[in-house]
C-alpha positions as CSV (number, residue, x, y, z in Angstrom):
1,M,120.5,117.1,75.1
2,V,122.4,119.2,72.6
3,L,126.2,119.4,72.6
4,P,128.3,121.8,70.7
5,V,130.7,120.4,68.0
6,G,133.7,118.7,69.5
7,A,132.2,118.4,73.0
8,K,132.2,115.2,74.9
9,K,129.7,114.1,77.5
10,L,129.2,111.0,79.6
11,I,125.6,110.1,80.2
12,D,124.3,107.7,82.9
13,I,122.2,105.1,81.3
14,V,121.1,103.6,84.6
15,N,121.3,105.0,88.2
16,I,120.1,103.2,91.3
17,T,119.7,105.4,94.4
18,V,120.5,104.5,97.9
19,P,117.6,103.9,100.3
20,E,117.2,106.7,102.7
21,K,115.9,107.2,106.3
22,I,114.8,110.7,107.0
23,S,114.0,111.7,110.6
24,K,111.4,114.4,111.2
25,P,111.2,116.9,114.0
26,D,108.4,114.8,115.7
27,S,110.8,111.8,116.0
28,Q,109.2,109.8,113.3
29,I,111.4,108.2,110.6
30,E,110.3,108.2,107.0
31,K,111.9,105.5,104.8
32,N,112.4,106.1,101.1
33,P,113.3,102.9,99.2
34,S,116.0,102.8,96.6
35,K,114.8,103.8,93.1
36,I,116.0,103.0,89.6
37,I,116.5,105.9,87.2
38,I,116.8,105.0,83.5
39,G,118.1,107.7,81.1
40,G,117.4,110.4,83.7
41,I,113.7,109.3,84.1
42,P,112.9,107.9,87.6
43,N,110.7,104.9,88.0
44,H,107.6,106.0,90.0
45,K,106.2,102.5,90.5
46,E,106.0,101.0,94.0
47,K,108.1,98.0,93.1
48,N,111.6,98.2,91.8
49,K,112.0,94.5,91.0
50,G,111.7,93.8,87.3
51,T,113.0,94.1,83.8
52,W,113.1,97.3,81.8
53,Y,113.9,98.0,78.2
54,A,115.2,101.4,77.0
55,T,116.1,102.6,73.6
56,F,118.7,105.4,73.2
57,G,119.6,107.3,70.1
58,L,122.7,109.3,69.2
59,Y,122.5,111.8,66.4
60,S,125.1,114.0,64.8
61,Q,124.9,116.6,62.0
62,N,127.5,114.7,60.0
63,H,126.2,111.1,60.7
64,S,122.9,109.3,60.6
65,L,121.0,108.3,63.8
66,V,122.6,105.4,65.8
67,S,120.3,103.8,68.2
68,F,120.7,100.9,70.7
69,K,118.4,99.1,73.0
70,V,119.3,98.2,76.6
71,E,117.8,95.5,78.9
72,I,118.0,96.3,82.6
73,E,117.2,93.6,85.1
74,W,117.1,94.3,88.9
75,T,116.1,92.2,91.8
76,G,115.0,95.3,93.8
77,V,117.6,94.5,96.5
78,W,120.1,97.1,97.6
79,T,123.3,96.1,99.3
80,S,126.0,98.6,100.3
81,R,128.9,96.6,99.1
82,L,129.6,96.7,95.4
83,T,130.8,93.1,95.2
84,E,127.5,91.9,96.7
85,F,125.4,94.4,94.7
86,K,126.8,93.3,91.3
87,S,124.8,90.1,91.6
88,Q,121.5,92.0,92.1
89,Y,121.4,93.6,88.6
90,Q,122.2,92.9,85.0
91,I,122.5,95.3,82.1
92,K,123.0,94.2,78.5
93,I,122.6,95.6,75.0
94,V,119.9,93.7,73.0
């Protein structure tokens, strides 16, 4: 992603989607489980439980590259209440 000089942008490091139930015209219901998306890249594996490591880099014309590594741990469980969901994942800089 390239930003013009002086621009500011917030970037989502991690996004966990809501599980979906999609009903079809023939009365069947298709279930899509929640997915984890790290740095805009979705996880296409069948299981969402696990630990992921991602390295992000920031570069500027007037500064050298700054990189940081993030560890993301998720139990694979989705809860609709944030207070309960906070215990299901952990994100830390390593």
